C-alpha positions in Angstrom: 107.5 116.2 92.8 104.6 114.2 94.1 103.8 112.4 97.3 103.1 108.7 97.4 99.8 107.1 98.5 100.0 105.5 101.9 98.1 102.5 100.7 99.2 101.8 97.1 102.3 103.9 96.6 101.0 105.8 93.5 101.6 109.5 93.0 98.6 111.1 94.7 98.8 114.2 92.5 97.6 112.1 89.5 94.4 111.4 91.3 91.9 113.2 93.7 93.9 112.9 96.9 92.5 112.5 100.5 94.6 113.6 103.4 94.3 112.2 107.0 95.8 114.1 109.9 96.1 113.1 113.5 97.8 116.4 114.5 97.1 119.6 112.5 95.7 120.2 109.1 99.0 121.5 107.8 100.8 118.2 108.5 98.9 115.2 107.1 99.8 111.9 108.7 98.6 109.9 105.7 97.9 110.6 102.0 95.7 108.5 99.8 94.9 108.6 96.0 91.2 108.7 96.7 88.5 107.4 99.0 88.9 103.9 97.6 92.5 103.6 98.8 91.5 105.2 102.2 88.7 102.6 102.6 90.9 99.7 101.6 93.6 100.9 104.1 91.0 101.1 106.9 89.7 97.6 106.1 93.1 95.9 105.8 94.5 97.5 109.0 91.3 96.7 110.9 91.1 100.3 112.1 87.4 100.1 112.9 87.7 96.9 115.0 86.7 97.5 118.6 85.3 101.0 118.0 81.8 102.0 119.0 79.5 104.9 118.5 77.5 106.3 121.3 73.8 106.6 120.5 71.5 108.5 122.7 
């Protein structure tokens, strides 16, 4: 009984999964096969658009 990758839909247990949580560690919001799927999801969804880092 596996969980599907948020990005590609594959069974994450067949890979080296990465979990993303917006709440607590026990309840992941998103699951990805690996960092490749996570990076592709970030790029396609434009999740870094408009973000900035504060440098001092």
